[in-house]
TORMARNU-792945 format. One line per field, with one value per residue (C-alpha): x, y, z; residue number from 0; residue in one letter. Coordinates in steps of 0.5 Angstrom, whole numbers, padded with zeros to 4 digits. Example, Ala and Ser with C-alpha at 12.3 -4.5 7.8 and 13.67 -1.06 7.14 Angstrom:
BEGIN
east 0025 | 0027
north -0009 | -0002
up 0016 | 0014
num 0 | 1
residu a | s
end
This chain:
BEGIN
east 0244 | 0242 | 0247 | 0245 | 0245 | 0241 | 0237 | 0236 | 0228 | 0231 | 0236 | 0230 | 0226 | 0230 | 0232 | 0226 | 0222 | 0229 | 0227 | 0221 | 0221 | 0227 | 0223 | 0217 | 0214 | 0208 | 0204 | 0199 | 0201 | 0195 | 0195 | 0204 | 0203 | 0199 | 0205 | 0211 | 0208 | 0206 | 0213 | 0215 | 0210 | 0214 | 0221 | 0219 | 0216 | 0222 | 0227 | 0224 | 0222 | 0230 | 0232 | 0228 | 0229 | 0236 | 0235 | 0230 | 0235 | 0240 | 0234 | 0232 | 0237 | 0234 | 0227 | 0224 | 0217 | 0217 | 0221 | 0215 | 0210 | 0214 | 0214 | 0206 | 0205 | 0210 | 0207 | 0208 | 0211 | 0214 | 0214 | 0219 | 0219 | 0215 | 0222 | 0224 | 0231 | 0227 | 0224 | 0231 | 0234 | 0229 | 0228 | 0230 | 0225 | 0219 | 0214 | 0216 | 0210 | 0207 | 0212 | 0211 | 0203 | 0205 | 0210 | 0205 | 0199 | 0204 | 0204 | 0197 | 0195 | 0200 | 0198 | 0190 | 0189 | 0192 | 0194 | 0189 | 0188 | 0192 | 0197 | 0191 | 0195 | 0196 | 0204 | 0202 | 0197 | 0197 | 0192 | 0196 | 0202 | 0203 | 0205 | 0211 | 0216 | 0215 | 0213 | 0218 | 0223 | 0219 | 0219 | 0226 | 0228 | 0223 | 0226 | 0233 | 0232 | 0230 | 0234 | 0239 | 0235 | 0235 | 0229 | 0230 | 0233 | 0229 | 0224 | 0216 | 0216 | 0222 | 0218 | 0212 | 0213 | 0216 | 0211 | 0206 | 0212 | 0211 | 0203 | 0204 | 0210 | 0205 | 0199 | 0203 | 0204 | 0196 | 0193 | 0186 | 0185 | 0190 | 0183 | 0182 | 0187 | 0190 | 0189 | 0195 | 0199 | 0200 | 0192 | 0191 | 0195 | 0191 | 0185 | 0188 | 0190 | 0183 | 0180 | 0184 | 0183 | 0185 | 0189 | 0183 | 0180 | 0176 | 0179 | 0175 | 0175 | 0169 | 0173 | 0180 | 0183 | 0190 | 0190 | 0194 | 0190 | 0188 | 0194 | 0196 | 0190 | 0193 | 0200 | 0196 | 0195 | 0202 | 0205 | 0201 | 0204 | 0200 | 0199 | 0193 | 0187 | 0184 | 0184 | 0177 | 0177 | 0173 | 0174 | 0170 | 0176 | 0178 | 0185 | 0185 | 0183 | 0189 | 0194 | 0191 | 0192 | 0199 | 0200 | 0198 | 0201 | 0208 | 0206 | 0206 | 0199 | 0196 | 0190 | 0187 | 0181 | 0179 | 0173 | 0172 | 0165 | 0161 | 0160 | 0154 | 0150 | 0153 | 0157 | 0161 | 0164 | 0157 | 0157 | 0150 | 0147 | 0148 | 0153 | 0159 | 0161 | 0167 | 0171 | 0173 | 0171 | 0176 | 0174 | 0176 | 0170 | 0169 | 0166 | 0159 | 0159 | 0154 | 0149 | 0150 | 0144 | 0138 | 0133 | 0135 | 0137 | 0129 | 0130 | 0136 | 0137 | 0141 | 0136 | 0142 | 0138 | 0133 | 0135 | 0133 | 0136 | 0141 | 0140 | 0141 | 0148 | 0151 | 0153 | 0156 | 0152 | 0150 | 0158 | 0157 | 0151 | 0154 | 0159 | 0155 | 0151 | 0157 | 0160 | 0159 | 0153 | 0155 | 0162 | 0164 | 0169 | 0169 | 0173 | 0172 | 0175 | 0167 | 0167 | 0164 | 0158 | 0156 | 0157 | 0151 | 0147 | 0139 | 0135 | 0135 | 0141 | 0140 | 0135 | 0140 | 0145 | 0139 | 0138 | 0145 | 0146 | 0140 | 0142 | 0149 | 0154 | 0158 | 0164 | 0168 | 0169 | 0175 | 0177 | 0183 | 0186 | 0185 | 0189 | 0191 | 0189 | 0190 | 0183 | 0180 | 0183 | 0177 | 0178 | 0176 | 0174 | 0174 | 0167 | 0169 | 0163 | 0163 | 0158 | 0159 | 0155 | 0149 | 0144 | 0146 | 0152 | 0160 | 0160 | 0152 | 0153 | 0157 | 0153 | 0157 | 0161 | 0168 | 0170 | 0177 | 0178 | 0185 | 0185 | 0191 | 0195 | 0199 | 0206 | 0206 | 0208 | 0208 | 0203 | 0200 | 0199 | 0203 | 0200 | 0207 | 0207 | 0207 | 0200 | 0198 | 0201 | 0197 | 0190 | 0190 | 0193 | 0187 | 0182 | 0185 | 0185 | 0178 | 0179 | 0177 | 0183 | 0182 | 0181 | 0181 | 0177 | 0171 | 0167 | 0159 | 0153 | 0147 | 0142 | 0147 | 0147 | 0140 | 0138 | 0143 | 0138 | 0143 | 0148 | 0155 | 0160 | 0165 | 0166 | 0159 | 0163 | 0170 | 0171 | 0177 | 0175 | 0183 | 0182 | 0186 | 0191 | 0188 | 0191 | 0192 | 0189 | 0194 | 0199 | 0198 | 0197 | 0203 | 0208 | 0203 | 0205 | 0213 | 0213 | 0208 | 0215 | 0218 | 0212 | 0212 | 0220 | 0218 | 0213 | 0218 | 0224 | 0218 | 0215 | 0222 | 0224 | 0218 | 0220 | 0227 | 0224 | 0219 | 0213 | 0207
north 0176 | 0183 | 0188 | 0195 | 0197 | 0201 | 0199 | 0201 | 0200 | 0194 | 0191 | 0190 | 0187 | 0182 | 0180 | 0180 | 0175 | 0171 | 0170 | 0168 | 0164 | 0159 | 0157 | 0155 | 0148 | 0145 | 0151 | 0154 | 0161 | 0164 | 0162 | 0162 | 0169 | 0170 | 0168 | 0170 | 0178 | 0177 | 0176 | 0181 | 0185 | 0182 | 0183 | 0190 | 0193 | 0189 | 0192 | 0199 | 0197 | 0196 | 0202 | 0206 | 0204 | 0205 | 0212 | 0213 | 0210 | 0215 | 0221 | 0218 | 0213 | 0207 | 0210 | 0204 | 0206 | 0213 | 0209 | 0204 | 0211 | 0214 | 0208 | 0208 | 0214 | 0215 | 0208 | 0202 | 0198 | 0191 | 0188 | 0182 | 0177 | 0179 | 0181 | 0177 | 0177 | 0173 | 0169 | 0168 | 0165 | 0160 | 0157 | 0151 | 0149 | 0143 | 0148 | 0154 | 0155 | 0156 | 0161 | 0165 | 0165 | 0168 | 0173 | 0176 | 0176 | 0180 | 0185 | 0186 | 0186 | 0192 | 0196 | 0195 | 0201 | 0200 | 0193 | 0188 | 0182 | 0184 | 0177 | 0173 | 0166 | 0161 | 0159 | 0152 | 0150 | 0143 | 0143 | 0149 | 0148 | 0141 | 0135 | 0138 | 0137 | 0139 | 0146 | 0147 | 0146 | 0151 | 0156 | 0156 | 0158 | 0163 | 0166 | 0165 | 0168 | 0173 | 0175 | 0176 | 0183 | 0190 | 0194 | 0200 | 0204 | 0201 | 0207 | 0207 | 0207 | 0202 | 0197 | 0199 | 0199 | 0192 | 0189 | 0191 | 0188 | 0182 | 0181 | 0182 | 0177 | 0171 | 0174 | 0172 | 0165 | 0165 | 0165 | 0166 | 0166 | 0173 | 0177 | 0176 | 0180 | 0186 | 0190 | 0189 | 0196 | 0199 | 0198 | 0201 | 0207 | 0208 | 0208 | 0211 | 0217 | 0218 | 0218 | 0225 | 0226 | 0233 | 0236 | 0235 | 0229 | 0224 | 0217 | 0210 | 0204 | 0199 | 0192 | 0195 | 0188 | 0189 | 0196 | 0198 | 0202 | 0207 | 0208 | 0209 | 0214 | 0217 | 0218 | 0222 | 0227 | 0227 | 0228 | 0235 | 0237 | 0234 | 0230 | 0232 | 0226 | 0220 | 0213 | 0209 | 0202 | 0195 | 0189 | 0182 | 0177 | 0177 | 0175 | 0180 | 0185 | 0184 | 0185 | 0191 | 0194 | 0191 | 0195 | 0201 | 0201 | 0199 | 0205 | 0210 | 0210 | 0209 | 0212 | 0210 | 0207 | 0199 | 0195 | 0189 | 0186 | 0184 | 0192 | 0190 | 0188 | 0191 | 0197 | 0199 | 0206 | 0210 | 0217 | 0219 | 0213 | 0215 | 0212 | 0217 | 0220 | 0221 | 0225 | 0220 | 0213 | 0208 | 0199 | 0194 | 0189 | 0182 | 0180 | 0179 | 0177 | 0172 | 0171 | 0178 | 0180 | 0181 | 0178 | 0184 | 0191 | 0192 | 0193 | 0196 | 0201 | 0207 | 0206 | 0205 | 0201 | 0207 | 0206 | 0199 | 0192 | 0188 | 0181 | 0176 | 0173 | 0179 | 0184 | 0189 | 0194 | 0193 | 0196 | 0202 | 0204 | 0204 | 0207 | 0212 | 0213 | 0214 | 0219 | 0227 | 0229 | 0234 | 0233 | 0226 | 0223 | 0215 | 0210 | 0202 | 0198 | 0193 | 0188 | 0190 | 0187 | 0193 | 0197 | 0193 | 0187 | 0189 | 0187 | 0191 | 0193 | 0196 | 0200 | 0202 | 0205 | 0209 | 0212 | 0213 | 0217 | 0220 | 0223 | 0224 | 0222 | 0218 | 0221 | 0217 | 0209 | 0207 | 0201 | 0197 | 0191 | 0183 | 0179 | 0185 | 0181 | 0173 | 0172 | 0173 | 0174 | 0178 | 0186 | 0190 | 0197 | 0203 | 0208 | 0214 | 0218 | 0225 | 0228 | 0234 | 0234 | 0233 | 0238 | 0244 | 0243 | 0245 | 0240 | 0240 | 0243 | 0238 | 0233 | 0228 | 0222 | 0221 | 0214 | 0211 | 0205 | 0202 | 0196 | 0196 | 0200 | 0194 | 0190 | 0182 | 0178 | 0171 | 0169 | 0177 | 0184 | 0189 | 0196 | 0200 | 0208 | 0209 | 0206 | 0210 | 0216 | 0216 | 0214 | 0219 | 0225 | 0223 | 0223 | 0230 | 0234 | 0230 | 0231 | 0227 | 0222 | 0218 | 0210 | 0211 | 0217 | 0220 | 0225 | 0223 | 0227 | 0225 | 0223 | 0219 | 0214 | 0215 | 0212 | 0206 | 0206 | 0207 | 0201 | 0204 | 0199 | 0202 | 0199 | 0202 | 0210 | 0209 | 0206 | 0201 | 0198 | 0199 | 0198 | 0193 | 0197 | 0195 | 0189 | 0190 | 0184 | 0186 | 0187 | 0179 | 0176 | 0178 | 0175 | 0169 | 0168 | 0169 | 0164 | 0158 | 0155 | 0154 | 0150 | 0146 | 0146 | 0144 | 0138 | 0135 | 0134 | 0131 | 0127 | 0124 | 0122 | 0118 | 0114 | 0113 | 0111 | 0107 | 0110 | 0110
up 0259 | 0255 | 0253 | 0252 | 0245 | 0240 | 0234 | 0228 | 0226 | 0221 | 0226 | 0231 | 0227 | 0224 | 0231 | 0234 | 0229 | 0228 | 0236 | 0235 | 0229 | 0232 | 0238 | 0233 | 0235 | 0231 | 0235 | 0230 | 0228 | 0229 | 0237 | 0236 | 0236 | 0242 | 0246 | 0243 | 0243 | 0251 | 0251 | 0247 | 0251 | 0258 | 0256 | 0254 | 0261 | 0265 | 0260 | 0261 | 0270 | 0271 | 0267 | 0270 | 0277 | 0276 | 0274 | 0280 | 0285 | 0283 | 0285 | 0291 | 0293 | 0297 | 0298 | 0295 | 0298 | 0294 | 0287 | 0287 | 0288 | 0282 | 0277 | 0278 | 0277 | 0271 | 0268 | 0271 | 0276 | 0276 | 0283 | 0285 | 0282 | 0276 | 0272 | 0265 | 0269 | 0274 | 0269 | 0266 | 0272 | 0274 | 0267 | 0268 | 0273 | 0271 | 0272 | 0268 | 0265 | 0271 | 0274 | 0268 | 0270 | 0276 | 0274 | 0269 | 0274 | 0279 | 0274 | 0272 | 0280 | 0281 | 0275 | 0275 | 0272 | 0266 | 0265 | 0268 | 0264 | 0258 | 0259 | 0256 | 0255 | 0259 | 0258 | 0262 | 0257 | 0255 | 0250 | 0246 | 0247 | 0248 | 0254 | 0259 | 0256 | 0250 | 0253 | 0257 | 0250 | 0246 | 0253 | 0255 | 0247 | 0247 | 0254 | 0252 | 0246 | 0248 | 0254 | 0249 | 0246 | 0250 | 0249 | 0254 | 0249 | 0243 | 0245 | 0243 | 0235 | 0234 | 0239 | 0237 | 0229 | 0230 | 0234 | 0229 | 0224 | 0228 | 0227 | 0219 | 0219 | 0223 | 0219 | 0212 | 0216 | 0218 | 0213 | 0213 | 0221 | 0219 | 0217 | 0225 | 0228 | 0222 | 0216 | 0211 | 0213 | 0207 | 0206 | 0213 | 0211 | 0205 | 0209 | 0215 | 0210 | 0207 | 0213 | 0214 | 0222 | 0224 | 0231 | 0237 | 0233 | 0237 | 0233 | 0232 | 0230 | 0231 | 0229 | 0231 | 0231 | 0233 | 0232 | 0227 | 0223 | 0229 | 0231 | 0223 | 0224 | 0230 | 0226 | 0221 | 0225 | 0227 | 0221 | 0222 | 0228 | 0233 | 0238 | 0240 | 0239 | 0242 | 0240 | 0241 | 0239 | 0240 | 0239 | 0240 | 0240 | 0247 | 0245 | 0239 | 0244 | 0249 | 0243 | 0241 | 0249 | 0248 | 0241 | 0244 | 0251 | 0246 | 0242 | 0248 | 0247 | 0255 | 0255 | 0249 | 0251 | 0248 | 0249 | 0249 | 0246 | 0240 | 0237 | 0233 | 0238 | 0244 | 0243 | 0249 | 0247 | 0250 | 0254 | 0258 | 0254 | 0248 | 0243 | 0243 | 0237 | 0233 | 0229 | 0224 | 0224 | 0220 | 0220 | 0216 | 0219 | 0217 | 0210 | 0209 | 0217 | 0218 | 0224 | 0225 | 0230 | 0225 | 0229 | 0234 | 0229 | 0229 | 0237 | 0238 | 0243 | 0240 | 0233 | 0229 | 0222 | 0222 | 0214 | 0215 | 0217 | 0213 | 0211 | 0217 | 0213 | 0210 | 0216 | 0211 | 0212 | 0219 | 0221 | 0214 | 0218 | 0226 | 0223 | 0221 | 0227 | 0232 | 0226 | 0229 | 0225 | 0219 | 0221 | 0222 | 0217 | 0215 | 0211 | 0211 | 0207 | 0203 | 0199 | 0192 | 0193 | 0198 | 0191 | 0188 | 0191 | 0190 | 0196 | 0203 | 0201 | 0195 | 0199 | 0205 | 0199 | 0195 | 0203 | 0203 | 0196 | 0198 | 0204 | 0200 | 0205 | 0201 | 0198 | 0194 | 0192 | 0191 | 0188 | 0190 | 0187 | 0188 | 0192 | 0197 | 0203 | 0206 | 0208 | 0200 | 0193 | 0191 | 0189 | 0195 | 0196 | 0200 | 0201 | 0204 | 0208 | 0209 | 0214 | 0212 | 0205 | 0210 | 0209 | 0212 | 0215 | 0211 | 0204 | 0202 | 0196 | 0193 | 0190 | 0186 | 0188 | 0186 | 0183 | 0183 | 0179 | 0181 | 0181 | 0177 | 0182 | 0186 | 0184 | 0184 | 0189 | 0190 | 0195 | 0195 | 0191 | 0194 | 0195 | 0195 | 0197 | 0189 | 0189 | 0195 | 0193 | 0186 | 0189 | 0195 | 0190 | 0186 | 0191 | 0194 | 0187 | 0186 | 0178 | 0172 | 0170 | 0163 | 0165 | 0172 | 0176 | 0174 | 0179 | 0177 | 0178 | 0182 | 0176 | 0174 | 0178 | 0180 | 0172 | 0174 | 0180 | 0186 | 0183 | 0185 | 0181 | 0179 | 0172 | 0169 | 0171 | 0170 | 0162 | 0163 | 0157 | 0152 | 0145 | 0142 | 0136 | 0129 | 0125 | 0118 | 0114 | 0108 | 0111 | 0115 | 0108 | 0105 | 0111 | 0110 | 0103 | 0105 | 0110 | 0105 | 0101 | 0108 | 0110 | 0104 | 0105 | 0111 | 0110 | 0104 | 0110 | 0115 | 0110 | 0109 | 0115 | 0117 | 0111 | 0113 | 0120 | 0116 | 0118 | 0113
num 0 | 1 | 2 | 3 | 4 | 5 | 6 | 7 | 8 | 9 | 10 | 11 | 12 | 13 | 14 | 15 | 16 | 17 | 18 | 19 | 20 | 21 | 22 | 23 | 24 | 25 | 26 | 27 | 28 | 29 | 30 | 31 | 32 | 33 | 34 | 35 | 36 | 37 | 38 | 39 | 40 | 41 | 42 | 43 | 44 | 45 | 46 | 47 | 48 | 49 | 50 | 51 | 52 | 53 | 54 | 55 | 56 | 57 | 58 | 59 | 60 | 61 | 62 | 63 | 64 | 65 | 66 | 67 | 68 | 69 | 70 | 71 | 72 | 73 | 74 | 75 | 76 | 77 | 78 | 79 | 80 | 81 | 82 | 83 | 84 | 85 | 86 | 87 | 88 | 89 | 90 | 91 | 92 | 93 | 94 | 95 | 96 | 97 | 98 | 99 | 100 | 101 | 102 | 103 | 104 | 105 | 106 | 107 | 108 | 109 | 110 | 111 | 112 | 113 | 114 | 115 | 116 | 117 | 118 | 119 | 120 | 121 | 122 | 123 | 124 | 125 | 126 | 127 | 128 | 129 | 130 | 131 | 132 | 133 | 134 | 135 | 136 | 137 | 138 | 139 | 140 | 141 | 142 | 143 | 144 | 145 | 146 | 147 | 148 | 149 | 150 | 151 | 152 | 153 | 154 | 155 | 156 | 157 | 158 | 159 | 160 | 161 | 162 | 163 | 164 | 165 | 166 | 167 | 168 | 169 | 170 | 171 | 172 | 173 | 174 | 175 | 176 | 177 | 178 | 179 | 180 | 181 | 182 | 183 | 184 | 185 | 186 | 187 | 188 | 189 | 190 | 191 | 192 | 193 | 194 | 195 | 196 | 197 | 198 | 199 | 200 | 201 | 202 | 203 | 204 | 205 | 206 | 207 | 208 | 209 | 210 | 211 | 212 | 213 | 214 | 215 | 216 | 217 | 218 | 219 | 220 | 221 | 222 | 223 | 224 | 225 | 226 | 227 | 228 | 229 | 230 | 231 | 232 | 233 | 234 | 235 | 236 | 237 | 238 | 239 | 240 | 241 | 242 | 243 | 244 | 245 | 246 | 247 | 248 | 249 | 250 | 251 | 252 | 253 | 254 | 255 | 256 | 257 | 258 | 259 | 260 | 261 | 262 | 263 | 264 | 265 | 266 | 267 | 268 | 269 | 270 | 271 | 272 | 273 | 274 | 275 | 276 | 277 | 278 | 279 | 280 | 281 | 282 | 283 | 284 | 285 | 286 | 287 | 288 | 289 | 290 | 291 | 292 | 293 | 294 | 295 | 296 | 297 | 298 | 299 | 300 | 301 | 302 | 303 | 304 | 305 | 306 | 307 | 308 | 309 | 310 | 311 | 312 | 313 | 314 | 315 | 316 | 317 | 318 | 319 | 320 | 321 | 322 | 323 | 324 | 325 | 326 | 327 | 328 | 329 | 330 | 331 | 332 | 333 | 334 | 335 | 336 | 337 | 338 | 339 | 340 | 341 | 342 | 343 | 344 | 345 | 346 | 347 | 348 | 349 | 350 | 351 | 352 | 353 | 354 | 355 | 356 | 357 | 358 | 359 | 360 | 361 | 362 | 363 | 364 | 365 | 366 | 367 | 368 | 369 | 370 | 371 | 372 | 373 | 374 | 375 | 376 | 377 | 378 | 379 | 380 | 381 | 382 | 383 | 384 | 385 | 386 | 387 | 388 | 389 | 390 | 391 | 392 | 393 | 394 | 395 | 396 | 397 | 398 | 399 | 400 | 401 | 402 | 403 | 404 | 405 | 406 | 407 | 408 | 409 | 410 | 411 | 412 | 413 | 414 | 415 | 416 | 417 | 418 | 419 | 420 | 421 | 422 | 423 | 424 | 425 | 426 | 427 | 428 | 429 | 430 | 431 | 432 | 433 | 434 | 435 | 436 | 437 | 438 | 439 | 440 | 441 | 442 | 443 | 444 | 445 | 446 | 447 | 448 | 449 | 450 | 451 | 452 | 453 | 454 | 455 | 456 | 457 | 458 | 459 | 460 | 461 | 462 | 463 | 464 | 465 | 466 | 467 | 468 | 469 | 470 | 471 | 472 | 473 | 474 | 475 | 476 | 477 | 478 | 479 | 480 | 481 | 482 | 483 | 484 | 485 | 486 | 487 | 488 | 489 | 490 | 491 | 492 | 493 | 494 | 495 | 496 | 497 | 498 | 499 | 500 | 501 | 502 | 503
residu x | x | x | x | x | x | x | x | x | x | x | x | x | x | x | x | x | x | x | x | x | x | x | x | x | x | x | x | x | x | x | x | x | x | x | x | x | x | x | x | x | x | x | x | x | x | x | x | x | x | x | x | x | x | x | x | x | x | x | x | x | x | x | x | x | x | x | x | x | x | x | x | x | x | x | x | x | x | x | x | x | x | x | x | x | x | x | x | x | x | x | x | x | x | x | x | x | x | x | x | x | x | x | x | x | x | x | x | x | x | x | x | x | x | x | x | x | x | x | x | x | x | x | x | x | x | x | x | x | x | x | x | x | x | x | x | x | x | x | x | x | x | x | x | x | x | x | x | x | x | x | x | x | x | x | x | x | x | x | x | x | x | x | x | x | x | x | x | x | x | x | x | x | x | x | x | x | x | x | x | x | x | x | x | x | x | x | x | x | x | x | x | x | x | x | x | x | x | x | x | x | x | x | x | x | x | x | x | x | x | x | x | x | x | x | x | x | x | x | x | x | x | x | x | x | x | x | x | x | x | x | x | x | x | x | x | x | x | x | x | x | x | x | x | x | x | x | x | x | x | x | x | x | x | x | x | x | x | x | x | x | x | x | x | x | x | x | x | x | x | x | x | x | x | x | x | x | x | x | x | x | x | x | x | x | x | x | x | x | x | x | x | x | x | x | x | x | x | x | x | x | x | x | x | x | x | x | x | x | x | x | x | x | x | x | x | x | x | x | x | x | x | x | x | x | x | x | x | x | x | x | x | x | x | x | x | x | x | x | x | x | x | x | x | x | x | x | x | x | x | x | x | x | x | x | x | x | x | x | x | x | x | x | x | x | x | x | x | x | x | x | x | x | x | x | x | x | x | x | x | x | x | x | x | x | x | x | x | x | x | x | x | x | x | x | x | x | x | x | x | x | x | x | x | x | x | x | x | x | x | x | x | x | x | x | x | x | x | x | x | x | x | x | x | x | x | x | x | x | x | x | x | x | x | x | x | x | x | x | x | x | x | x | x | x | x | x | x | x | x | x | x | x | x | x | x | x | x | x | x | x | x | x | x | x | x | x | x | x | x | x | x | x | x | x | x | x | x | x | x | x | x | x | x | x | x | x | x | x | x | x | x | x | x | x | x | x | x | x | x | x | x | x | x
end
């Protein structure tokens, strides 16, 4: 069983991935991840519970009632027959999948305020995990491998980062399905930096996936020496929503408020019958979502779509509009990943974009390289929207949009391109300085954008054309003259070889 050991981040990442990968059968990576991450969370709760129970026994003796009350008040409590050790002791039973389910349900029932419903997977599912013998073989391998890992001393930062590492590794295997549950960490890091949250901020991700971007935005506050911030998110896919809840808990962010539901059709982050307002909003929404709910937009009870209703088969501006309406008036900041079509498409989208430009709240357009995501090979952009530029707000006199053409800022990878720290730092420092950089960044006034019919296509404003070196025709002709005798000699030799081979 487990041995007490303090792992480095790299060690724990490697051990956990090895444990997860060695137990894999034919289950699809996008589904298998839910089981592995639930098992990881279960092991974490069990190891931490055992450690804290021992600590409280030293303080309170054998007063189990007091220990239970203290542990529940602290974070959580594991009742009898609900620990990983218990499951390990009975793993040879034929009904092991059912026993795991029972243990997890006992944990949820005992900690309803924090953990109700968090274990959304069925460890006894034949349709997902296969028939009994195959299912039990996989579960026993998983239990056995996790039994050798002690997470009691890992610390919230290390275990939380390992959880995010595992999500990203599974994302690499899941291909296009990966976009449903996470944003690549390097890209998410840049988005979080561009959002620039400050101490005291309420930070929201309306399409939070497994919560990684939200946590990185919180880390930006912690870099300033403060833990004073609050995290909010909404996610439409149930299993992904539960991953996000586990992610928050593993990072020690138990107080984060996450909701499960469709942000566009049923926003759940509300107070006093109004949409909650946030200091910072970050997101990587699904690109050009079809059937996003356009038919209900005009009757929206929160009147989010007053600038116009986006096309029914492209929900990009529906998400952007929602984010703007939930950012605090005159102070809120938004950083959102969008497909390039958002920058130049006409029709209803063109009218919404024109309105946003006239409101003076689009602060920057940053073009990223192609091939950064599993979900698409197309290049994407980040829009930075700043409501402090509104009329009557602190930055209302800032009347330009800053364009950065960073499509060459990457390290080529086998399956995907990689946004490295040097690339991130260059993009962010350029944004921060807000000064023109030849063939990379340019500050553009409203009049020029208006002349371009409010088209925000980056290459209209940042000239990336590189002139080729002029060709010296005379020098090339001289070189050809030198080569001509050699070519004639080669032709003679070729003729001779052909004759020798009796080929006419």
